[in-house]
Every structure is written in structure tokens, then in C-alpha cells.
Rosetta silent file (secondary structure, phi, psi, omega in degrees, C-alpha in Angstrom):
SEQUENCE: KLHMQKGCANVTSLTEELQSVKREKSELEEERTQLKNKIAELEATPPPQTTLLPMKNPCADEWKHFNGSCYYVSEFRRSWSDSQAYCKRQGGHLAIILTAEEQ
SCORE:     score description
SCORE:     0.000 S_00000001
   1 L     0.000  -40.309  179.463   43.892   50.903  -25.977 S_00000001
   2 H   -62.950  -40.153  179.260   43.994   47.214  -24.926 S_00000001
   3 H   -63.911  -37.853  178.914   42.281   48.074  -21.665 S_00000001
   4 H   -66.978  -39.867  179.524   39.535   49.901  -23.617 S_00000001
   5 H   -65.610  -41.912  178.190   38.994   46.883  -25.919 S_00000001
   6 H   -62.247  -40.244  179.261   38.695   44.569  -22.929 S_00000001
   7 H   -64.089  -42.253  178.465   36.178   46.941  -21.387 S_00000001
   8 H   -65.977  -41.812  179.367   34.087   47.035  -24.582 S_00000001
   9 H   -63.617  -39.686  179.630   34.228   43.248  -24.910 S_00000001
  10 H   -65.900  -41.331  178.075   33.170   42.922  -21.295 S_00000001
  11 H   -64.533  -42.225  178.937   30.234   45.329  -21.827 S_00000001
  12 H   -62.326  -45.085  179.685   29.202   43.423  -24.969 S_00000001
  13 H   -61.819  -43.892  179.602   29.376   40.114  -23.110 S_00000001
  14 H   -66.606  -36.988  178.194   27.338   41.491  -20.222 S_00000001
  15 H   -64.264  -43.141  178.220   24.770   42.971  -22.628 S_00000001
  16 H   -63.731  -42.226  179.493   24.365   39.589  -24.365 S_00000001
  17 H   -64.676  -39.829  177.654   24.029   37.847  -21.015 S_00000001
  18 H   -61.500  -44.281  178.401   21.439   40.418  -19.916 S_00000001
  19 H   -61.865  -40.754  178.983   19.424   39.816  -23.099 S_00000001
  20 H   -63.645  -43.051  179.488   19.610   36.051  -22.512 S_00000001
  21 H   -65.922  -38.779  177.919   18.412   36.438  -18.919 S_00000001
  22 H   -64.004  -40.571  177.266   15.554   38.707  -20.073 S_00000001
  23 H   -62.840  -45.787  179.892   14.468   36.076  -22.650 S_00000001
  24 H   -61.947  -41.278  177.857   14.591   33.340  -20.024 S_00000001
  25 H   -60.629  -44.229  179.984   12.595   35.528  -17.611 S_00000001
  26 H   -62.701  -43.050  178.507    9.966   36.135  -20.275 S_00000001
  27 H   -63.114  -42.267  179.586    9.712   32.398  -21.047 S_00000001
  28 H   -66.198  -37.996  177.472    9.365   31.574  -17.343 S_00000001
  29 H   -64.802  -39.341  177.732    6.662   34.212  -16.899 S_00000001
  30 H   -64.528  -43.454  178.726    4.756   32.742  -19.861 S_00000001
  31 H   -62.900  -41.337  177.993    5.087   29.235  -18.400 S_00000001
  32 H   -61.433  -42.336  178.420    3.892   30.533  -15.008 S_00000001
  33 H   -61.931  -44.124  178.761    0.848   32.122  -16.659 S_00000001
  34 H   -62.395  -41.915  179.603    0.034   28.855  -18.449 S_00000001
  35 H   -66.127  -40.281  176.978    0.363   26.906  -15.195 S_00000001
  36 H   -62.183  -41.239  178.212   -1.875   29.374  -13.338 S_00000001
  37 H   -63.537  -40.985  179.633   -4.479   29.027  -16.095 S_00000001
  38 H   -64.889  -42.033  178.061   -4.279   25.232  -15.892 S_00000001
  39 H   -61.156  -45.410  179.636   -4.691   25.343  -12.099 S_00000001
  40 H   -61.791  -39.931  178.958   -7.726   27.619  -12.436 S_00000001
  41 H   -64.150  -44.442 -179.832   -9.203   25.268  -15.048 S_00000001
  42 H   -66.545  -38.635  179.384   -8.661   22.219  -12.831 S_00000001
  43 H   -69.134  -28.200 -179.506  -10.123   23.955   -9.785 S_00000001
  44 H   -81.113  -18.188 -178.568  -13.196   24.973  -11.796 S_00000001
  45 L   -84.312  122.467  179.347  -13.792   21.415  -13.019 S_00000001
  46 L   -68.625  147.927  178.897  -15.966   19.427  -10.587 S_00000001
  47 L   -66.065  152.691  179.605  -14.572   16.045   -9.551 S_00000001
  48 L   -64.416  143.693  178.894  -16.100   13.028  -11.275 S_00000001
  49 L   -81.642  130.814  176.082  -19.099   11.542   -9.509 S_00000001
  50 L  -113.907  138.066  179.682  -18.601    8.021   -8.267 S_00000001
  51 L  -120.615  124.597  176.599  -21.489    5.790   -7.417 S_00000001
  52 L   -88.371  122.754  178.003  -21.049    2.738   -5.278 S_00000001
  53 L   -86.252  138.515  178.831  -23.299   -0.042   -6.394 S_00000001
  54 L   -65.604  140.277  178.784  -24.640   -2.277   -3.655 S_00000001
  55 L   -79.703  144.252  176.764  -23.082   -5.713   -3.642 S_00000001
  56 L   -61.186  -54.650  179.691  -25.386   -8.663   -4.111 S_00000001
  57 L  -144.952  108.025 -177.604  -23.695  -10.610   -1.346 S_00000001
  58 L   -74.772   -2.635 -177.276  -20.576   -9.216    0.316 S_00000001
  59 L   -95.291  159.853  177.262  -19.916  -12.566    1.983 S_00000001
  60 L   -66.832  163.786  177.070  -17.951  -15.521    0.671 S_00000001
  61 L   -53.860  144.603  178.307  -19.719  -18.463   -0.923 S_00000001
  62 L    71.688    3.118  176.139  -21.732  -20.539    1.535 S_00000001
  63 L  -103.719  152.813 -179.024  -21.816  -17.635    4.028 S_00000001
  64 E  -113.001  138.876  179.217  -24.981  -15.696    4.818 S_00000001
  65 E   -95.087  129.630  178.032  -25.224  -11.914    5.119 S_00000001
  66 E  -149.978  124.728  177.010  -27.261  -10.530    8.023 S_00000001
  67 L    49.238   43.117  175.896  -27.260   -7.011    9.526 S_00000001
  68 L    81.459    4.169  178.608  -23.872   -6.106    8.020 S_00000001
  69 E  -123.749  160.237  177.792  -22.116   -9.299    9.135 S_00000001
  70 E  -108.531  134.738 -178.658  -21.341  -12.605    7.454 S_00000001
  71 E  -122.757  139.788  172.706  -22.344  -15.872    9.101 S_00000001
  72 L  -117.311  123.208  179.116  -21.307  -19.411    8.312 S_00000001
  73 L  -105.728  113.954 -176.842  -23.599  -22.119    9.637 S_00000001
  74 L   -80.913  147.271  176.661  -21.796  -25.423    9.779 S_00000001
  75 L   -87.132  -11.692 -175.209  -23.541  -28.714    9.138 S_00000001
  76 L   -94.937  146.306  176.469  -21.105  -30.506   11.437 S_00000001
  77 L   -91.989  128.409  178.271  -21.483  -30.970   15.180 S_00000001
  78 L  -137.387  163.065  173.684  -18.427  -29.906   17.141 S_00000001
  79 L   -72.146  165.982  179.841  -17.683  -29.050   20.738 S_00000001
  80 H   -57.523  -47.309 -176.665  -17.692  -25.370   21.729 S_00000001
  81 H   -67.371  -38.628  176.820  -13.868  -25.222   21.841 S_00000001
  82 H   -65.518  -40.128  178.685  -13.484  -27.056   18.488 S_00000001
  83 H   -64.169  -41.610  179.699  -16.058  -24.714   16.933 S_00000001
  84 H   -64.170  -43.099  179.065  -14.249  -21.688   18.326 S_00000001
  85 H   -63.999  -41.198  178.368  -10.900  -22.935   16.977 S_00000001
  86 H   -60.757  -45.784  179.826  -12.478  -23.601   13.568 S_00000001
  87 H   -60.539  -42.605  179.339  -13.901  -20.071   13.453 S_00000001
  88 H   -62.327  -41.350  178.766  -10.508  -18.561   14.322 S_00000001
  89 H   -62.999  -29.572  179.628   -8.835  -20.555   11.521 S_00000001
  90 L   -85.275   -3.394 -179.503  -11.438  -19.141    9.129 S_00000001
  91 L    85.036   20.430 -177.896  -10.705  -15.589   10.339 S_00000001
  92 L  -125.261 -163.903  179.325  -13.974  -15.240   12.223 S_00000001
  93 L  -133.065  146.659  176.440  -15.536  -15.551   15.650 S_00000001
  94 L   -73.304  127.845 -177.033  -17.942  -18.080   17.062 S_00000001
  95 L  -111.924  149.439  172.899  -21.343  -16.441   17.409 S_00000001
  96 L  -100.873  122.802 -179.629  -24.299  -17.270   19.572 S_00000001
  97 L   -87.306  117.350 -174.689  -27.526  -17.022   17.587 S_00000001
  98 L  -104.686  -21.491 -175.918  -30.130  -15.425   19.812 S_00000001
  99 L  -120.203  158.109  177.647  -32.986  -14.577   17.467 S_00000001
 100 L   -66.301  -31.073  179.466  -35.012  -16.481   14.924 S_00000001
 101 L   -61.434  -38.309 -178.882  -34.092  -13.821   12.330 S_00000001
 102 L   -68.305  -27.094 -178.367  -30.406  -14.723   12.631 S_00000001
 103 L   -74.077    0.000    0.000  -31.154  -18.354   11.977 S_00000001
């Protein structure tokens, strides 16, 4: 009789566990459905349009913008090597101005 009671208790316990697992499965399936719907909604929504506004002057103050580059024209007279060193300290390169447009 004791063995039979243990068997019934074990069946009852397993039945309860089965019901719990079925509930959890159902909840997970519902969550999966909601996530799939959210993914479909996000994929159907076009990305926001971004517009880049042109900058007035992309160069630092006292620098001049020409053909996509920034130029600094110094008022001081320096030797070629001093001018080159100055440009490097400013993060630039010494340029040779070849056209009247660049001036």
C-alpha cells in the first residue's frame, strides 16, 4: 500500500510539473509572437531621414575655405623652414599657392 501511495504522489507531482511546463511553454510562445510582431513592425517602418545642412565655413576662425581645404594666410614673413614648422605645429602643411583663385 505504501508503494502505491508513493506512486500516486509521484504521478500527481509529475502531472503538476507537466501543467507548469505547459503554462510556461504557452507564455513563451505568446512572447515569441509579440516579438515577431514587433520585429515586423520595425522592419516595415522606414528609417528617419537625415539631412546634412551645409556648413557656412568648415574652417577655424581666420582660416579660408577653398576647394574643400582650409588655408591660413599668415601676415608674418618667415623662412621656408620656419613656415613649415609653424604649419606642422598647427596640424597642417605648408602650401604653395599657384593660382590667383587660391590667393
